[in-house]
MMTF fields as JSON, N, C-alpha, C and O atoms, coordinates in Angstrom:
{
  "mmtfVersion": "1.0.0",
  "mmtfProducer": "UNKNOWN",
  "numBonds": 495,
  "numAtoms": 496,
  "numGroups": 124,
  "numChains": 1,
  "numModels": 1,
  "chainsPerModel": [1],
  "groupsPerChain": [124],
  "chainIdList": ["A"],
  "bondAtomList": [4, 2, 8, 6, 12, 10, 16, 14, 20, 18, 24, 22, 28, 26, 32, 30, 36, 34, 40, 38, 44, 42, 48, 46, 52, 50, 56, 54, 60, 58, 64, 62, 68, 66, 72, 70, 76, 74, 80, 78, 84, 82, 88, 86, 92, 90, 96, 94, 100, 98, 104, 102, 108, 106, 112, 110, 116, 114, 120, 118, 124, 122, 128, 126, 132, 130, 136, 134, 140, 138, 144, 142, 148, 146, 152, 150, 156, 154, 160, 158, 164, 162, 168, 166, 172, 170, 176, 174, 180, 178, 184, 182, 188, 186, 192, 190, 196, 194, 200, 198, 204, 202, 208, 206, 212, 210, 216, 214, 220, 218, 224, 222, 228, 226, 232, 230, 236, 234, 240, 238, 244, 242, 248, 246, 252, 250, 256, 254, 260, 258, 264, 262, 268, 266, 272, 270, 276, 274, 280, 278, 284, 282, 288, 286, 292, 290, 296, 294, 300, 298, 304, 302, 308, 306, 312, 310, 316, 314, 320, 318, 324, 322, 328, 326, 332, 330, 336, 334, 340, 338, 344, 342, 348, 346, 352, 350, 356, 354, 360, 358, 364, 362, 368, 366, 372, 370, 376, 374, 380, 378, 384, 382, 388, 386, 392, 390, 396, 394, 400, 398, 404, 402, 408, 406, 412, 410, 416, 414, 420, 418, 424, 422, 428, 426, 432, 430, 436, 434, 440, 438, 444, 442, 448, 446, 452, 450, 456, 454, 460, 458, 464, 462, 468, 466, 472, 470, 476, 474, 480, 478, 484, 482, 488, 486, 492, 490],
  "bondOrderList": [1, 1, 1, 1, 1, 1, 1, 1, 1, 1, 1, 1, 1, 1, 1, 1, 1, 1, 1, 1, 1, 1, 1, 1, 1, 1, 1, 1, 1, 1, 1, 1, 1, 1, 1, 1, 1, 1, 1, 1, 1, 1, 1, 1, 1, 1, 1, 1, 1, 1, 1, 1, 1, 1, 1, 1, 1, 1, 1, 1, 1, 1, 1, 1, 1, 1, 1, 1, 1, 1, 1, 1, 1, 1, 1, 1, 1, 1, 1, 1, 1, 1, 1, 1, 1, 1, 1, 1, 1, 1, 1, 1, 1, 1, 1, 1, 1, 1, 1, 1, 1, 1, 1, 1, 1, 1, 1, 1, 1, 1, 1, 1, 1, 1, 1, 1, 1, 1, 1, 1, 1, 1, 1],
  "groupList": [{"groupName": "MET", "atomNameList": ["N", "CA", "C", "O"], "elementList": ["N", "C", "C", "O"], "formalChargeList": [0, 0, 0, 0], "bondAtomList": [1, 0, 2, 1, 3, 2], "bondOrderList": [1, 1, 2], "singleLetterCode": "M", "chemCompType": "L-PEPTIDE LINKING"}, {"groupName": "THR", "atomNameList": ["N", "CA", "C", "O"], "elementList": ["N", "C", "C", "O"], "formalChargeList": [0, 0, 0, 0], "bondAtomList": [1, 0, 2, 1, 3, 2], "bondOrderList": [1, 1, 2], "singleLetterCode": "T", "chemCompType": "L-PEPTIDE LINKING"}, {"groupName": "ASP", "atomNameList": ["N", "CA", "C", "O"], "elementList": ["N", "C", "C", "O"], "formalChargeList": [0, 0, 0, 0], "bondAtomList": [1, 0, 2, 1, 3, 2], "bondOrderList": [1, 1, 2], "singleLetterCode": "D", "chemCompType": "L-PEPTIDE LINKING"}, {"groupName": "LEU", "atomNameList": ["N", "CA", "C", "O"], "elementList": ["N", "C", "C", "O"], "formalChargeList": [0, 0, 0, 0], "bondAtomList": [1, 0, 2, 1, 3, 2], "bondOrderList": [1, 1, 2], "singleLetterCode": "L", "chemCompType": "L-PEPTIDE LINKING"}, {"groupName": "PRO", "atomNameList": ["N", "CA", "C", "O"], "elementList": ["N", "C", "C", "O"], "formalChargeList": [0, 0, 0, 0], "bondAtomList": [1, 0, 2, 1, 3, 2], "bondOrderList": [1, 1, 2], "singleLetterCode": "P", "chemCompType": "L-PEPTIDE LINKING"}, {"groupName": "GLN", "atomNameList": ["N", "CA", "C", "O"], "elementList": ["N", "C", "C", "O"], "formalChargeList": [0, 0, 0, 0], "bondAtomList": [1, 0, 2, 1, 3, 2], "bondOrderList": [1, 1, 2], "singleLetterCode": "Q", "chemCompType": "L-PEPTIDE LINKING"}, {"groupName": "ILE", "atomNameList": ["N", "CA", "C", "O"], "elementList": ["N", "C", "C", "O"], "formalChargeList": [0, 0, 0, 0], "bondAtomList": [1, 0, 2, 1, 3, 2], "bondOrderList": [1, 1, 2], "singleLetterCode": "I", "chemCompType": "L-PEPTIDE LINKING"}, {"groupName": "SER", "atomNameList": ["N", "CA", "C", "O"], "elementList": ["N", "C", "C", "O"], "formalChargeList": [0, 0, 0, 0], "bondAtomList": [1, 0, 2, 1, 3, 2], "bondOrderList": [1, 1, 2], "singleLetterCode": "S", "chemCompType": "L-PEPTIDE LINKING"}, {"groupName": "GLU", "atomNameList": ["N", "CA", "C", "O"], "elementList": ["N", "C", "C", "O"], "formalChargeList": [0, 0, 0, 0], "bondAtomList": [1, 0, 2, 1, 3, 2], "bondOrderList": [1, 1, 2], "singleLetterCode": "E", "chemCompType": "L-PEPTIDE LINKING"}, {"groupName": "ALA", "atomNameList": ["N", "CA", "C", "O"], "elementList": ["N", "C", "C", "O"], "formalChargeList": [0, 0, 0, 0], "bondAtomList": [1, 0, 2, 1, 3, 2], "bondOrderList": [1, 1, 2], "singleLetterCode": "A", "chemCompType": "L-PEPTIDE LINKING"}, {"groupName": "PHE", "atomNameList": ["N", "CA", "C", "O"], "elementList": ["N", "C", "C", "O"], "formalChargeList": [0, 0, 0, 0], "bondAtomList": [1, 0, 2, 1, 3, 2], "bondOrderList": [1, 1, 2], "singleLetterCode": "F", "chemCompType": "L-PEPTIDE LINKING"}, {"groupName": "VAL", "atomNameList": ["N", "CA", "C", "O"], "elementList": ["N", "C", "C", "O"], "formalChargeList": [0, 0, 0, 0], "bondAtomList": [1, 0, 2, 1, 3, 2], "bondOrderList": [1, 1, 2], "singleLetterCode": "V", "chemCompType": "L-PEPTIDE LINKING"}, {"groupName": "LYS", "atomNameList": ["N", "CA", "C", "O"], "elementList": ["N", "C", "C", "O"], "formalChargeList": [0, 0, 0, 0], "bondAtomList": [1, 0, 2, 1, 3, 2], "bondOrderList": [1, 1, 2], "singleLetterCode": "K", "chemCompType": "L-PEPTIDE LINKING"}, {"groupName": "TRP", "atomNameList": ["N", "CA", "C", "O"], "elementList": ["N", "C", "C", "O"], "formalChargeList": [0, 0, 0, 0], "bondAtomList": [1, 0, 2, 1, 3, 2], "bondOrderList": [1, 1, 2], "singleLetterCode": "W", "chemCompType": "L-PEPTIDE LINKING"}, {"groupName": "ASN", "atomNameList": ["N", "CA", "C", "O"], "elementList": ["N", "C", "C", "O"], "formalChargeList": [0, 0, 0, 0], "bondAtomList": [1, 0, 2, 1, 3, 2], "bondOrderList": [1, 1, 2], "singleLetterCode": "N", "chemCompType": "L-PEPTIDE LINKING"}, {"groupName": "ARG", "atomNameList": ["N", "CA", "C", "O"], "elementList": ["N", "C", "C", "O"], "formalChargeList": [0, 0, 0, 0], "bondAtomList": [1, 0, 2, 1, 3, 2], "bondOrderList": [1, 1, 2], "singleLetterCode": "R", "chemCompType": "L-PEPTIDE LINKING"}, {"groupName": "TYR", "atomNameList": ["N", "CA", "C", "O"], "elementList": ["N", "C", "C", "O"], "formalChargeList": [0, 0, 0, 0], "bondAtomList": [1, 0, 2, 1, 3, 2], "bondOrderList": [1, 1, 2], "singleLetterCode": "Y", "chemCompType": "L-PEPTIDE LINKING"}, {"groupName": "GLY", "atomNameList": ["N", "CA", "C", "O"], "elementList": ["N", "C", "C", "O"], "formalChargeList": [0, 0, 0, 0], "bondAtomList": [1, 0, 2, 1, 3, 2], "bondOrderList": [1, 1, 2], "singleLetterCode": "G", "chemCompType": "PEPTIDE LINKING"}, {"groupName": "CYS", "atomNameList": ["N", "CA", "C", "O"], "elementList": ["N", "C", "C", "O"], "formalChargeList": [0, 0, 0, 0], "bondAtomList": [1, 0, 2, 1, 3, 2], "bondOrderList": [1, 1, 2], "singleLetterCode": "C", "chemCompType": "L-PEPTIDE LINKING"}],
  "groupTypeList": [0, 1, 2, 3, 4, 5, 6, 7, 8, 9, 8, 10, 8, 11, 0, 12, 6, 11, 13, 12, 3, 9, 4, 6, 7, 1, 14, 8, 11, 1, 2, 6, 3, 1, 15, 7, 1, 8, 13, 7, 4, 12, 1, 6, 5, 1, 3, 3, 12, 15, 3, 11, 14, 12, 14, 9, 3, 1, 16, 8, 12, 5, 17, 15, 3, 10, 6, 16, 1, 4, 3, 11, 12, 8, 2, 8, 16, 3, 6, 5, 12, 7, 18, 7, 10, 3, 12, 15, 16, 16, 2, 17, 14, 6, 1, 7, 0, 3, 7, 7, 10, 6, 8, 14, 2, 5, 3, 7, 2, 1, 2, 6, 14, 1, 3, 15, 7, 3, 3, 7, 12, 12, 7, 12],
  "groupIdList": [1, 2, 3, 4, 5, 6, 7, 8, 9, 10, 11, 12, 13, 14, 15, 16, 17, 18, 19, 20, 21, 22, 23, 24, 25, 26, 27, 28, 29, 30, 31, 32, 33, 34, 35, 36, 37, 38, 39, 40, 41, 42, 43, 44, 45, 46, 47, 48, 49, 50, 51, 52, 53, 54, 55, 56, 57, 58, 59, 60, 61, 62, 63, 64, 65, 66, 67, 68, 69, 70, 71, 72, 73, 74, 75, 76, 77, 78, 79, 80, 81, 82, 83, 84, 85, 86, 87, 88, 89, 90, 91, 92, 93, 94, 95, 96, 97, 98, 99, 100, 101, 102, 103, 104, 105, 106, 107, 108, 109, 110, 111, 112, 113, 114, 115, 116, 117, 118, 119, 120, 121, 122, 123, 124],
  "secStructList": [7, 7, 7, 7, 7, 7, 7, 7, 2, 2, 2, 2, 2, 2, 2, 2, 2, 2, 2, 2, 2, 7, 1, 3, 3, 2, 2, 2, 2, 2, 2, 2, 2, 2, 2, 2, 1, 7, 7, 7, 2, 2, 2, 2, 2, 2, 2, 2, 2, 2, 2, 2, 2, 6, 6, 1, 3, 3, 3, 3, 3, 3, 6, 6, 3, 3, 3, 3, 3, 3, 1, 1, 7, 2, 2, 2, 2, 2, 2, 2, 2, 2, 2, 2, 2, 2, 2, 2, 2, 2, 6, 6, 7, 2, 2, 2, 2, 2, 2, 2, 2, 2, 2, 6, 6, 7, 1, 7, 2, 2, 2, 2, 2, 2, 2, 2, 2, 2, 2, 2, 2, 2, 2, 7],
  "xCoordList": [-58.231, -58.602, -57.51, -56.322, -57.911, -56.945, -56.398, -57.031, -55.21, -54.634, -55.397, -55.588, -55.821, -56.554, -55.602, -54.563, -55.934, -55.032, -54.884, -55.8, -53.708, -53.476, -54.176, -53.921, -55.045, -55.827, -55.507, -55.588, -55.142, -54.821, -56.091, -57.202, -55.912, -57.068, -57.967, -59.19, -57.358, -58.13, -58.854, -60.024, -58.162, -58.783, -59.942, -60.951, -59.788, -60.852, -62.12, -63.231, -61.952, -63.113, -63.859, -65.089, -63.112, -63.718, -64.421, -65.548, -63.744, -64.315, -65.624, -66.558, -65.713, -66.953, -68.137, -69.239, -67.899, -68.964, -69.314, -70.491, -68.311, -68.567, -69.262, -70.205, -68.813, -69.482, -70.964, -71.824, -71.241, -72.61, -73.51, -74.688, -72.958, -73.799, -73.54, -74.162, -72.649, -72.312, -73.528, -74.409, -73.571, -72.636, -72.796, -73.901, -71.65, -71.635, -70.645, -69.577, -71.009, -70.16, -69.115, -69.224, -68.111, -67.079, -67.72, -67.365, -68.665, -69.309, -70.044, -70.002, -70.715, -71.445, -70.484, -70.729, -69.402, -68.391, -67.817, -67.661, -67.502, -66.935, -67.898, -67.488, -69.166, -70.165, -70.229, -70.262, -70.246, -70.34, -69.093, -69.19, -67.918, -66.67, -66.307, -65.667, -66.693, -66.381, -67.237, -66.88, -68.365, -69.198, -68.656, -68.844, -67.988, -67.541, -66.033, -65.556, -65.282, -63.824, -63.425, -64.253, -62.154, -61.621, -60.875, -60.103, -61.106, -60.423, -60.974, -62.167, -60.07, -60.481, -61.008, -60.698, -61.799, -62.252, -61.086, -61.186, -60.001, -58.828, -58.236, -57.822, -58.197, -57.696, -58.577, -58.07, -59.882, -60.83, -60.66, -60.684, -60.492, -60.262, -58.973, -58.922, -57.94, -56.669, -56.865, -56.325, -57.636, -57.898, -58.665, -58.37, -59.633, -60.376, -59.442, -59.524, -58.555, -57.599, -56.684, -56.413, -56.209, -55.343, -56.073, -55.501, -57.336, -58.113, -58.344, -58.374, -58.506, -58.614, -57.287, -57.272, -56.17, -54.842, -54.527, -53.78, -55.09, -54.875, -55.861, -55.843, -56.713, -57.744, -58.745, -59.273, -58.996, -60.031, -61.353, -62.431, -61.25, -62.42, -62.262, -61.157, -63.399, -63.411, -64.365, -65.149, -64.286, -65.192, -65.662, -65.058, -66.759, -67.314, -67.532, -68.061, -67.132, -67.32, -68.673, -68.942, -69.512, -70.828, -70.874, -71.148, -70.604, -70.486, -69.277, -68.151, -69.513, -68.416, -68.273, -67.398, -69.133, -69.121, -68.337, -68.343, -67.661, -67.032, -67.891, -68.136, -68.349, -69.206, -68.389, -67.906, -68.248, -67.39, -68.183, -69.279, -67.598, -68.105, -66.905, -65.804, -67.122, -66.004, -65.65, -66.522, -64.37, -63.888, -63.604, -63.521, -63.458, -63.181, -64.476, -65.127, -64.841, -66.046, -65.732, -64.68, -66.657, -66.451, -66.225, -65.307, -67.035, -66.893, -65.552, -64.948, -65.078, -63.772, -62.649, -61.724, -62.741, -61.716, -61.69, -60.621, -62.86, -62.927, -62.432, -61.764, -62.751, -62.252, -60.735, -60.077, -60.171, -58.72, -58.054, -57.049, -58.598, -58.011, -58.15, -57.241, -59.271, -59.475, -58.462, -57.864, -58.276, -57.3, -55.884, -55.096, -55.572, -54.255, -54.022, -52.946, -55.024, -54.941, -54.721, -53.858, -55.504, -55.41, -54.024, -53.444, -53.492, -52.156, -51.075, -50.151, -51.198, -50.161, -50.075, -48.981, -51.215, -51.211, -51.452, -51.102, -52.037, -52.357, -51.867, -52.373, -50.889, -50.342, -51.427, -51.283, -52.516, -53.596, -54.505, -55.376, -54.314, -55.081, -56.262, -56.104, -57.444, -58.635, -59.009, -59.57, -58.702, -58.983, -58.181, -58.697, -56.943, -56.113, -56.693, -56.725, -57.143, -57.71, -58.966, -59.099, -59.877, -61.113, -60.829, -61.46, -59.879, -59.505, -59.009, -59.344, -58.22, -57.696, -58.829, -58.823, -59.791, -60.924, -61.78, -62.215, -62.015, -62.843, -62.148, -62.774, -60.871, -60.121, -59.985, -59.858, -60.008, -59.86, -61.19, -61.231, -62.286, -63.625, -63.948, -64.611, -63.479, -63.754, -65.065, -65.555, -65.627, -66.867, -67.993, -67.838, -69.107, -70.288, -70.998, -70.677, -71.95, -72.763, -73.491, -73.622, -73.954, -74.633, -73.676, -74.046, -72.426, -71.422, -71.182, -71.122, -71.048, -70.768, -71.935, -71.724, -73.161, -74.334, -74.427, -74.796, -74.097, -74.093, -73.052, -73.32, -71.869, -70.817, -71.256, -71.028, -71.874, -72.383, -73.357, -73.286, -74.253, -75.249, -74.573, -74.926, -73.609, -72.892, -72.14, -72.164, -71.475, -70.723, -71.659, -71.338, -72.798, -73.787, -74.281, -74.385, -74.582, -75.039, -73.949, -74.226, -72.712, -71.58, -71.311, -70.929, -71.509, -71.2, -72.269, -72.036, -73.433, -74.52, -74.335, -75.163],
  "yCoordList": [27.75, 26.342, 25.478, 25.691, 24.535, 23.673, 22.65, 22.323, 22.155, 21.108, 19.82, 19.364, 19.254, 17.993, 16.865, 17.103, 15.642, 14.525, 14.265, 14.508, 13.765, 13.34, 11.999, 11.044, 11.941, 10.739, 10.235, 10.985, 8.961, 8.366, 8.189, 8.331, 7.878, 7.645, 6.529, 6.666, 5.438, 4.312, 4.718, 4.386, 5.428, 5.885, 6.841, 6.843, 7.644, 8.564, 7.81, 8.254, 6.673, 5.854, 5.37, 5.325, 5.014, 4.597, 5.799, 5.684, 6.939, 8.137, 8.536, 8.945, 8.427, 8.794, 7.989, 8.514, 6.722, 5.865, 6.267, 6.357, 6.507, 6.89, 8.249, 8.428, 9.21, 10.511, 10.357, 11.018, 9.506, 9.352, 8.591, 8.921, 7.571, 6.637, 6.575, 5.771, 7.394, 7.334, 7.581, 8.365, 6.905, 5.896, 4.586, 4.181, 3.937, 2.738, 1.723, 2.089, 0.447, -0.617, -1.069, -0.806, -1.75, -2.342, -3.243, -3.185, -4.074, -5.004, -4.279, -4.708, -3.184, -2.423, -1.788, -1.83, -1.205, -0.618, -1.701, -1.5, -2.85, -3.966, -4.468, -4.717, -4.618, -5.077, -4.149, -4.608, -2.859, -1.88, -1.912, -1.946, -1.9, -1.807, -3.106, -3.059, -4.249, -5.495, -5.635, -6.376, -4.922, -4.927, -3.993, -4.242, -2.923, -1.916, -1.921, -1.204, -2.72, -2.808, -4.281, -5.17, -4.501, -5.863, -6.048, -6.994, -5.145, -5.197, -6.324, -6.627, -6.933, -7.965, -7.289, -6.126, -8.01, -7.448, -7.006, -6.0, -7.748, -7.397, -6.053, -5.256, -5.802, -4.525, -3.382, -2.339, -3.575, -2.547, -2.278, -1.125, -3.324, -3.154, -2.372, -1.531, -2.643, -1.921, -0.442, 0.42, -0.142, 1.251, 1.966, 3.119, 1.296, 1.88, 2.173, 3.238, 1.222, 1.425, 2.613, 3.419, 2.719, 3.852, 5.177, 6.14, 5.223, 6.457, 6.812, 7.992, 5.811, 6.062, 6.612, 7.581, 5.997, 6.448, 7.862, 8.586, 8.259, 9.602, 10.623, 11.794, 10.174, 11.027, 11.562, 12.665, 10.771, 11.105, 10.452, 10.964, 9.32, 8.582, 8.303, 8.279, 8.096, 7.564, 6.376, 6.203, 5.568, 4.428, 4.215, 4.667, 3.512, 3.102, 1.603, 1.113, 0.893, -0.554, -0.866, -0.496, -1.547, -1.968, -3.488, -4.064, -4.116, -5.575, -5.971, -5.577, -6.75, -7.17, -6.269, -6.489, -5.257, -4.368, -3.093, -2.573, -2.598, -1.293, -0.376, -0.669, 0.732, 1.68, 2.965, 3.584, 3.348, 4.474, 5.739, 5.702, 6.859, 8.18, 9.056, 8.863, 10.013, 10.859, 11.92, 12.46, 12.205, 13.334, 14.527, 15.666, 14.249, 15.258, 15.504, 14.561, 16.764, 17.104, 17.031, 17.483, 16.457, 16.281, 17.614, 17.727, 18.615, 19.891, 20.555, 21.15, 20.466, 21.035, 20.324, 20.961, 19.009, 18.235, 18.582, 18.79, 18.643, 18.943, 20.35, 20.563, 21.304, 22.663, 22.693, 23.311, 22.026, 22.006, 21.344, 21.849, 20.226, 19.528, 20.356, 20.372, 21.041, 21.891, 23.03, 23.322, 23.667, 24.757, 24.249, 24.906, 23.088, 22.487, 22.185, 22.466, 21.616, 21.323, 22.603, 22.661, 23.624, 24.897, 25.513, 26.004, 25.494, 26.052, 25.237, 25.792, 23.925, 23.045, 23.099, 23.167, 23.068, 22.949, 24.251, 24.351, 25.249, 26.503, 27.729, 28.833, 27.542, 28.637, 29.451, 30.659, 28.786, 29.449, 30.294, 31.0, 30.231, 31.071, 30.295, 29.477, 30.562, 29.827, 30.155, 29.313, 31.368, 31.745, 30.862, 30.418, 30.613, 29.729, 28.323, 27.691, 27.843, 26.506, 26.424, 25.516, 27.363, 27.347, 27.516, 26.864, 28.392, 28.576, 27.273, 26.936, 26.552, 25.268, 24.283, 23.587, 24.225, 23.318, 23.729, 22.882, 25.03, 25.518, 25.285, 24.819, 25.605, 25.467, 24.019, 23.746, 23.095, 21.679, 20.937, 19.715, 21.695, 21.122, 20.206, 19.181, 20.583, 19.798, 20.214, 19.524, 21.342, 21.826, 21.761, 22.191, 21.228, 21.166, 22.518, 23.384, 22.69, 23.912, 24.065, 25.173, 22.96, 22.996, 23.48, 24.3, 22.964, 23.406, 24.908, 25.616, 25.384, 26.804, 27.659, 28.696, 27.236, 27.996, 28.011, 29.024, 26.898, 26.837, 27.792, 28.505, 27.807, 28.734, 30.188, 31.022, 30.487, 31.855, 32.25, 33.353, 31.341, 31.614, 31.84, 32.769, 30.996, 31.148, 32.477, 33.163, 32.838, 34.095, 35.293, 36.292, 35.193, 36.269, 36.479, 37.615, 35.391, 35.482, 36.04, 36.836, 35.629, 36.055, 37.547, 38.214, 38.072, 39.494, 40.434, 41.64, 39.915, 40.767, 41.116, 41.821],
  "zCoordList": [97.47, 97.302, 97.934, 97.694, 98.717, 99.383, 98.401, 97.398, 98.712, 97.874, 98.087, 99.214, 96.997, 97.044, 96.7, 96.083, 97.087, 96.811, 95.311, 94.526, 94.938, 93.563, 93.374, 94.109, 92.397, 92.147, 90.746, 89.774, 90.65, 89.35, 88.522, 89.032, 87.247, 86.35, 86.904, 86.928, 87.345, 87.874, 89.158, 89.348, 90.026, 91.266, 90.972, 91.678, 89.936, 89.545, 89.136, 89.428, 88.464, 88.087, 89.33, 89.348, 90.356, 91.625, 92.277, 92.759, 92.283, 92.895, 92.231, 92.92, 90.918, 90.22, 90.743, 90.899, 91.008, 91.537, 92.963, 93.312, 93.781, 95.173, 95.222, 95.993, 94.412, 94.391, 94.03, 94.612, 93.095, 92.602, 93.581, 93.725, 94.255, 95.008, 96.515, 97.209, 97.024, 98.452, 99.323, 98.969, 100.471, 100.975, 100.203, 99.843, 99.962, 99.127, 99.688, 100.18, 99.609, 100.156, 99.142, 97.944, 99.653, 98.797, 97.75, 96.573, 98.178, 97.245, 96.129, 94.976, 96.461, 95.439, 94.439, 93.233, 94.927, 94.034, 93.133, 91.929, 93.724, 92.978, 91.907, 90.773, 92.256, 91.282, 90.08, 88.939, 90.328, 89.242, 88.361, 87.135, 89.001, 88.225, 87.506, 86.455, 88.037, 87.33, 86.068, 85.152, 86.022, 84.81, 83.738, 82.547, 84.146, 83.176, 82.917, 82.037, 83.672, 83.474, 83.51, 83.71, 83.315, 83.433, 84.751, 84.905, 85.696, 86.982, 87.838, 87.817, 88.589, 89.537, 90.806, 91.064, 91.591, 92.868, 93.764, 94.466, 93.735, 94.549, 94.116, 94.958, 92.806, 92.29, 92.783, 93.197, 92.74, 93.177, 94.671, 95.101, 95.454, 96.89, 97.14, 98.037, 96.354, 96.478, 96.158, 96.852, 95.109, 94.744, 95.86, 96.175, 96.45, 97.569, 98.745, 99.357, 99.058, 100.162, 99.879, 100.769, 98.64, 98.274, 98.463, 98.975, 98.05, 98.186, 99.646, 99.997, 100.501, 101.94, 102.457, 103.216, 102.049, 102.486, 102.011, 102.669, 100.877, 100.329, 100.905, 100.526, 101.815, 102.411, 101.385, 101.533, 100.349, 99.376, 99.787, 99.488, 100.473, 100.956, 102.442, 102.984, 103.074, 104.427, 104.411, 103.478, 105.452, 105.512, 106.937, 107.909, 107.003, 108.282, 108.179, 107.181, 109.187, 109.182, 109.812, 110.955, 109.05, 109.538, 109.459, 108.406, 110.573, 110.582, 109.766, 110.071, 108.728, 107.845, 106.618, 105.781, 106.516, 105.357, 105.634, 106.75, 104.595, 104.635, 103.771, 102.601, 104.348, 103.658, 103.431, 104.379, 102.156, 101.782, 101.504, 100.943, 101.913, 101.568, 101.191, 101.707, 100.297, 99.866, 100.899, 101.579, 101.003, 101.801, 100.893, 101.351, 99.61, 98.597, 97.828, 97.379, 97.681, 96.917, 95.421, 94.968, 94.676, 93.237, 92.53, 91.718, 92.819, 92.118, 92.423, 91.53, 93.661, 94.018, 93.267, 92.763, 93.201, 92.508, 91.019, 90.446, 90.4, 88.966, 88.656, 87.644, 89.514, 89.311, 89.398, 88.561, 90.41, 90.559, 89.357, 88.855, 88.889, 87.738, 86.472, 85.643, 86.31, 85.134, 85.113, 84.078, 86.26, 86.353, 86.091, 85.41, 86.633, 86.431, 84.948, 84.419, 84.281, 82.849, 82.055, 81.179, 82.367, 81.657, 81.829, 80.861, 83.036, 83.289, 82.592, 81.998, 82.67, 82.127, 80.604, 80.044, 79.943, 78.49, 77.744, 76.568, 78.391, 77.707, 78.476, 78.272, 79.353, 80.163, 80.85, 81.035, 81.227, 81.938, 81.059, 81.568, 79.756, 78.835, 78.265, 77.358, 78.806, 78.367, 76.926, 76.226, 76.478, 75.086, 74.135, 73.109, 74.469, 73.635, 73.588, 72.533, 74.724, 74.767, 73.905, 73.084, 74.087, 73.303, 71.819, 70.987, 71.481, 70.077, 69.474, 68.338, 70.231, 69.77, 69.5, 68.485, 70.402, 70.219, 69.019, 68.24, 68.878, 67.773, 66.432, 65.48, 66.357, 65.106, 64.668, 63.474, 65.602, 65.272, 65.273, 65.412, 65.117, 65.053, 66.229, 66.07, 67.383, 68.588, 69.26, 70.154, 68.826, 69.427, 68.405, 67.262, 68.823, 67.957, 67.976, 68.791, 67.085, 67.087, 68.424, 68.943, 68.967, 70.274, 71.355, 72.195, 71.333, 72.306, 72.183, 73.188, 70.963, 70.722, 71.2, 71.829, 70.911, 71.369, 72.888, 73.481, 73.511, 74.977, 75.542, 76.509, 74.946, 75.394, 75.207, 76.083, 74.086, 73.849, 74.96, 75.503, 75.28, 76.315, 77.671, 78.396, 78.006, 79.28, 79.335, 80.357, 78.244, 78.194, 78.281, 78.925, 77.641, 77.682, 79.112, 79.573, 79.81, 81.2, 82.095, 82.992, 81.856, 82.679, 82.521, 83.482, 81.316, 81.061, 81.599, 81.677, 81.972, 82.501, 83.945, 84.52]
}
């Protein structure tokens, strides 16, 4: 797996929108984020520029509009972050992580049944 850019929490919020709706304009990203955050349009534009500089996004200029598309695939990014989290907090031991969640009532019965089903399929 290649090294992906480090993306801050705020940048990740922008990426989620671009992953979902790309290609998407600056104005569209701004409209969505100003409804769900207290960020100013200027802050959102800065986050978009940072993501372009980090090679997480690319853009195409269409007249006066900037249209963004991701350079980083969402599934690759999430896998890398999940592995990083697991290594950092549980020394790479997924059993320890799941045990921690189960012991602290962090998993619902539905979650546990889903995990059972996934493990059953994986072992076949």
